[in-house]
N, CA, C and O atoms as CSV, one atom per row, in Angstrom:
chain,resi,resn,atom,element,x,y,z
A,1,MET,N,N,22.383,-27.440,-25.728
A,1,MET,CA,C,22.787,-27.440,-27.232
A,1,MET,C,C,22.422,-26.111,-27.950
A,1,MET,O,O,21.737,-25.257,-27.388
A,2,ASP,N,N,22.865,-25.979,-29.108
A,2,ASP,CA,C,22.940,-24.785,-29.823
A,2,ASP,C,C,21.780,-24.699,-30.803
A,2,ASP,O,O,21.757,-25.458,-31.773
A,3,GLY,N,N,20.828,-23.820,-30.596
A,3,GLY,CA,C,19.594,-23.681,-31.605
A,3,GLY,C,C,19.867,-23.039,-32.887
A,3,GLY,O,O,19.008,-22.803,-33.736
A,4,ARG,N,N,21.182,-22.753,-32.986
A,4,ARG,CA,C,21.438,-22.034,-34.289
A,4,ARG,C,C,22.181,-23.038,-35.351
A,4,ARG,O,O,22.657,-22.588,-36.394
A,5,THR,N,N,22.239,-24.229,-35.062
A,5,THR,CA,C,22.724,-25.275,-35.898
A,5,THR,C,C,21.700,-26.315,-36.225
A,5,THR,O,O,21.181,-26.978,-35.327
A,6,ARG,N,N,21.405,-26.469,-37.448
A,6,ARG,CA,C,20.318,-27.248,-37.902
A,6,ARG,C,C,20.407,-28.764,-37.614
A,6,ARG,O,O,19.435,-29.486,-37.388
A,7,ALA,N,N,21.682,-29.146,-37.653
A,7,ALA,CA,C,21.990,-30.652,-37.299
A,7,ALA,C,C,21.585,-30.944,-35.854
A,7,ALA,O,O,21.296,-32.090,-35.509
A,8,ASN,N,N,21.562,-29.910,-35.008
A,8,ASN,CA,C,21.204,-30.293,-33.520
A,8,ASN,C,C,19.690,-30.410,-33.376
A,8,ASN,O,O,19.235,-30.807,-32.303
A,9,ILE,N,N,18.899,-30.098,-34.362
A,9,ILE,CA,C,17.481,-30.235,-34.183
A,9,ILE,C,C,16.802,-31.111,-35.097
A,9,ILE,O,O,17.097,-31.137,-36.292
A,10,ALA,N,N,15.781,-31.928,-34.519
A,10,ALA,CA,C,15.033,-32.905,-35.314
A,10,ALA,C,C,13.677,-32.822,-34.821
A,10,ALA,O,O,13.432,-32.342,-33.715
A,11,PRO,N,N,12.736,-33.295,-35.639
A,11,PRO,CA,C,11.347,-33.526,-35.282
A,11,PRO,C,C,11.155,-34.302,-34.115
A,11,PRO,O,O,11.803,-35.345,-34.017
A,12,GLY,N,N,10.323,-33.948,-33.154
A,12,GLY,CA,C,10.134,-34.754,-31.871
A,12,GLY,C,C,10.835,-34.280,-30.741
A,12,GLY,O,O,10.598,-34.706,-29.611
A,13,MET,N,N,11.773,-33.332,-31.011
A,13,MET,CA,C,12.608,-32.784,-29.886
A,13,MET,C,C,11.780,-31.754,-29.210
A,13,MET,O,O,11.003,-31.101,-29.907
A,14,GLU,N,N,11.861,-31.508,-27.798
A,14,GLU,CA,C,11.323,-30.507,-27.168
A,14,GLU,C,C,12.192,-29.286,-27.068
A,14,GLU,O,O,13.302,-29.398,-26.549
A,15,VAL,N,N,11.764,-28.100,-27.535
A,15,VAL,CA,C,12.606,-27.040,-27.669
A,15,VAL,C,C,11.790,-25.647,-27.037
A,15,VAL,O,O,10.579,-25.635,-26.819
A,16,ARG,N,N,12.547,-24.696,-26.836
A,16,ARG,CA,C,12.162,-23.234,-26.448
A,16,ARG,C,C,12.389,-22.342,-27.713
A,16,ARG,O,O,13.496,-22.227,-28.240
A,17,ILE,N,N,11.230,-21.706,-28.172
A,17,ILE,CA,C,11.386,-20.911,-29.350
A,17,ILE,C,C,10.986,-19.484,-28.995
A,17,ILE,O,O,10.250,-19.293,-28.027
A,18,VAL,N,N,11.455,-18.438,-29.760
A,18,VAL,CA,C,10.981,-17.014,-29.573
A,18,VAL,C,C,9.952,-16.870,-30.819
A,18,VAL,O,O,10.316,-17.071,-31.978
A,19,LEU,N,N,8.749,-16.535,-30.493
A,19,LEU,CA,C,7.890,-16.285,-31.681
A,19,LEU,C,C,8.080,-14.871,-32.188
A,19,LEU,O,O,8.540,-14.015,-31.432
A,20,LYS,N,N,7.745,-14.591,-33.432
A,20,LYS,CA,C,7.947,-13.337,-34.046
A,20,LYS,C,C,7.500,-12.197,-33.171
A,20,LYS,O,O,8.210,-11.217,-32.944
A,21,ARG,N,N,6.159,-12.390,-32.638
A,21,ARG,CA,C,5.638,-11.179,-31.912
A,21,ARG,C,C,6.357,-11.034,-30.558
A,21,ARG,O,O,6.241,-9.955,-29.976
A,22,ASP,N,N,7.109,-12.046,-29.985
A,22,ASP,CA,C,7.835,-12.071,-28.831
A,22,ASP,C,C,9.299,-11.544,-28.933
A,22,ASP,O,O,10.000,-11.392,-27.932
A,23,GLN,N,N,9.709,-11.280,-30.176
A,23,GLN,CA,C,11.135,-10.987,-30.290
A,23,GLN,C,C,11.694,-9.737,-29.550
A,23,GLN,O,O,12.881,-9.636,-29.241
A,24,GLN,N,N,10.670,-8.713,-29.268
A,24,GLN,CA,C,11.096,-7.634,-28.523
A,24,GLN,C,C,11.236,-7.886,-27.129
A,24,GLN,O,O,12.090,-7.233,-26.530
A,25,THR,N,N,10.504,-8.774,-26.462
A,25,THR,CA,C,10.603,-9.177,-25.095
A,25,THR,C,C,11.388,-10.365,-24.807
A,25,THR,O,O,11.694,-10.620,-23.642
A,26,GLY,N,N,11.768,-11.177,-25.856
A,26,GLY,CA,C,12.465,-12.381,-25.652
A,26,GLY,C,C,11.727,-13.529,-25.006
A,26,GLY,O,O,12.364,-14.503,-24.603
A,27,LYS,N,N,10.335,-13.457,-24.880
A,27,LYS,CA,C,9.659,-14.461,-24.258
A,27,LYS,C,C,9.708,-15.650,-24.910
A,27,LYS,O,O,9.456,-15.633,-26.115
A,28,LEU,N,N,10.013,-16.818,-24.311
A,28,LEU,CA,C,10.159,-18.034,-24.918
A,28,LEU,C,C,8.825,-19.002,-24.671
A,28,LEU,O,O,8.138,-19.015,-23.650
A,29,THR,N,N,8.653,-19.735,-25.758
A,29,THR,CA,C,7.293,-20.698,-25.937
A,29,THR,C,C,7.953,-21.938,-26.000
A,29,THR,O,O,8.892,-22.069,-26.786
A,30,GLN,N,N,7.539,-23.002,-25.175
A,30,GLN,CA,C,7.971,-24.449,-25.240
A,30,GLN,C,C,7.156,-25.252,-26.116
A,30,GLN,O,O,5.959,-25.006,-26.270
A,31,GLY,N,N,7.763,-26.231,-26.717
A,31,GLY,CA,C,6.987,-27.086,-27.434
A,31,GLY,C,C,7.720,-28.150,-28.220
A,31,GLY,O,O,8.943,-28.189,-28.087
A,32,VAL,N,N,7.066,-29.105,-29.105
A,32,VAL,CA,C,7.795,-30.091,-29.684
A,32,VAL,C,C,7.813,-29.833,-31.170
A,32,VAL,O,O,6.812,-29.505,-31.807
A,33,VAL,N,N,8.971,-29.997,-31.661
A,33,VAL,CA,C,9.177,-29.617,-33.071
A,33,VAL,C,C,8.391,-30.578,-34.025
A,33,VAL,O,O,8.460,-31.799,-33.890
A,34,LYS,N,N,7.680,-30.002,-34.947
A,34,LYS,CA,C,6.985,-30.872,-35.977
A,34,LYS,C,C,7.748,-30.845,-37.210
A,34,LYS,O,O,7.914,-31.882,-37.852
A,35,GLU,N,N,8.292,-29.571,-37.640
A,35,GLU,CA,C,8.953,-29.443,-38.956
A,35,GLU,C,C,10.076,-28.428,-38.813
A,35,GLU,O,O,9.894,-27.483,-38.045
A,36,ILE,N,N,11.135,-28.526,-39.430
A,36,ILE,CA,C,12.101,-27.668,-39.541
A,36,ILE,C,C,12.055,-26.856,-40.849
A,36,ILE,O,O,12.026,-27.434,-41.936
A,37,LEU,N,N,12.048,-25.509,-40.739
A,37,LEU,CA,C,11.661,-24.594,-41.775
A,37,LEU,C,C,12.904,-24.009,-42.368
A,37,LEU,O,O,12.917,-23.748,-43.571
A,38,THR,N,N,13.990,-23.776,-41.585
A,38,THR,CA,C,15.222,-23.216,-42.177
A,38,THR,C,C,15.982,-24.253,-43.054
A,38,THR,O,O,16.194,-25.386,-42.622
A,39,HIS,N,N,16.377,-23.868,-44.250
A,39,HIS,CA,C,17.199,-24.946,-45.008
A,39,HIS,C,C,18.598,-24.758,-44.872
A,39,HIS,O,O,19.326,-25.726,-45.090
A,40,SER,N,N,19.083,-23.685,-44.551
A,40,SER,CA,C,20.624,-23.499,-44.355
A,40,SER,C,C,20.985,-24.334,-43.090
A,40,SER,O,O,20.131,-24.683,-42.274
A,41,PRO,N,N,22.373,-24.643,-42.979
A,41,PRO,CA,C,22.823,-25.456,-41.849
A,41,PRO,C,C,22.943,-24.674,-40.628
A,41,PRO,O,O,22.785,-25.239,-39.546
A,42,THR,N,N,23.221,-23.366,-40.696
A,42,THR,CA,C,23.097,-22.494,-39.517
A,42,THR,C,C,22.329,-21.288,-39.732
A,42,THR,O,O,22.078,-20.921,-40.880
A,43,HIS,N,N,21.898,-20.579,-38.624
A,43,HIS,CA,C,21.363,-19.302,-38.719
A,43,HIS,C,C,21.630,-18.477,-37.482
A,43,HIS,O,O,21.238,-18.910,-36.398
A,44,PRO,N,N,22.295,-17.271,-37.563
A,44,PRO,CA,C,22.607,-16.480,-36.344
A,44,PRO,C,C,21.559,-16.143,-35.370
A,44,PRO,O,O,21.849,-15.711,-34.255
A,45,HIS,N,N,20.208,-16.350,-35.806
A,45,HIS,CA,C,19.189,-15.971,-34.742
A,45,HIS,C,C,18.448,-17.300,-34.271
A,45,HIS,O,O,17.505,-17.273,-33.480
A,46,GLY,N,N,18.930,-18.391,-34.797
A,46,GLY,CA,C,18.247,-19.677,-34.529
A,46,GLY,C,C,17.522,-20.311,-35.723
A,46,GLY,O,O,17.086,-19.648,-36.664
A,47,ILE,N,N,17.428,-21.595,-35.619
A,47,ILE,CA,C,16.707,-22.463,-36.706
A,47,ILE,C,C,15.291,-22.150,-36.545
A,47,ILE,O,O,14.751,-22.194,-35.440
A,48,LYS,N,N,14.630,-21.813,-37.692
A,48,LYS,CA,C,13.033,-21.581,-37.561
A,48,LYS,C,C,12.414,-22.903,-37.768
A,48,LYS,O,O,12.714,-23.610,-38.730
A,49,VAL,N,N,11.451,-23.284,-36.768
A,49,VAL,CA,C,10.718,-24.475,-36.633
A,49,VAL,C,C,9.351,-24.253,-36.440
A,49,VAL,O,O,8.974,-23.280,-35.786
A,50,ARG,N,N,8.431,-25.187,-37.024
A,50,ARG,CA,C,7.087,-25.209,-36.728
A,50,ARG,C,C,6.774,-26.249,-35.559
A,50,ARG,O,O,7.262,-27.377,-35.623
A,51,LEU,N,N,6.004,-25.891,-34.550
A,51,LEU,CA,C,5.765,-26.772,-33.367
A,51,LEU,C,C,4.589,-27.638,-33.733
A,51,LEU,O,O,3.942,-27.368,-34.745
A,52,GLN,N,N,4.309,-28.551,-33.054
A,52,GLN,CA,C,3.290,-29.495,-33.126
A,52,GLN,C,C,1.816,-28.788,-33.020
A,52,GLN,O,O,0.806,-29.211,-33.583
A,53,ASP,N,N,1.890,-27.659,-32.210
A,53,ASP,CA,C,0.676,-26.830,-32.098
A,53,ASP,C,C,0.395,-25.794,-33.271
A,53,ASP,O,O,-0.630,-25.115,-33.324
A,54,GLY,N,N,1.377,-25.754,-34.163
A,54,GLY,CA,C,1.334,-24.942,-35.339
A,54,GLY,C,C,2.055,-23.707,-35.228
A,54,GLY,O,O,2.163,-23.008,-36.236
A,55,GLN,N,N,2.623,-23.299,-34.017
A,55,GLN,CA,C,3.384,-21.960,-33.744
A,55,GLN,C,C,4.751,-22.139,-34.500
A,55,GLN,O,O,5.406,-23.181,-34.508
A,56,VAL,N,N,5.080,-20.980,-35.128
A,56,VAL,CA,C,6.455,-20.916,-35.793
A,56,VAL,C,C,7.419,-19.806,-35.052
A,56,VAL,O,O,7.101,-18.670,-34.700
A,57,GLY,N,N,8.542,-20.390,-34.935
A,57,GLY,CA,C,9.537,-19.461,-34.342
A,57,GLY,C,C,11.015,-19.965,-34.402
A,57,GLY,O,O,11.270,-21.026,-34.972
A,58,ARG,N,N,11.918,-19.264,-33.857
A,58,ARG,CA,C,13.414,-19.750,-34.031
A,58,ARG,C,C,13.841,-20.226,-32.701
A,58,ARG,O,O,13.599,-19.634,-31.649
A,59,VAL,N,N,14.514,-21.369,-32.818
A,59,VAL,CA,C,14.892,-22.139,-31.526
A,59,VAL,C,C,15.961,-21.385,-30.920
A,59,VAL,O,O,16.942,-21.016,-31.567
A,60,LYS,N,N,15.787,-21.138,-29.635
A,60,LYS,CA,C,16.645,-20.605,-28.509
A,60,LYS,C,C,17.421,-21.522,-27.712
A,60,LYS,O,O,18.633,-21.427,-27.516
A,61,GLU,N,N,16.572,-22.509,-27.216
A,61,GLU,CA,C,16.975,-23.551,-26.344
A,61,GLU,C,C,16.511,-24.913,-26.672
A,61,GLU,O,O,15.335,-25.096,-26.989
A,62,ILE,N,N,17.445,-25.973,-26.610
A,62,ILE,CA,C,16.882,-27.355,-26.958
A,62,ILE,C,C,16.729,-27.904,-25.346
A,62,ILE,O,O,17.653,-27.853,-24.533
A,63,VAL,N,N,15.551,-28.367,-25.099
A,63,VAL,CA,C,15.108,-28.855,-23.769
A,63,VAL,C,C,15.432,-30.368,-23.682
A,63,VAL,O,O,16.025,-30.826,-22.706
A,64,SER,N,N,15.035,-31.120,-24.709
A,64,SER,CA,C,15.280,-32.516,-24.594
A,64,SER,C,C,15.269,-33.230,-26.004
A,64,SER,O,O,14.573,-32.735,-26.890
A,65,LYS,N,N,16.046,-34.430,-26.265
A,65,LYS,CA,C,16.195,-35.067,-27.582
A,65,LYS,C,C,15.300,-36.149,-27.702
A,65,LYS,O,O,15.651,-37.103,-28.396
A,66,THR,N,N,13.991,-36.163,-27.035
A,66,THR,CA,C,12.997,-37.171,-27.203
A,66,THR,C,C,12.389,-37.350,-28.462
A,66,THR,O,O,11.531,-38.219,-28.615
């Protein structure tokens, strides 16, 4: 699924995000969405979310819809 469309993402979903500090390398961090931070319906670099562990980044991959 596409991490650039807000409608595809919901709290509780497992996703892979790129953190601000990892944008150069593209390293992905996996976690569960706690909160969606992007208000617009789409974003070219991915929807910004806060994970349950507090990390913030842009969604690159959706792992599962649990």
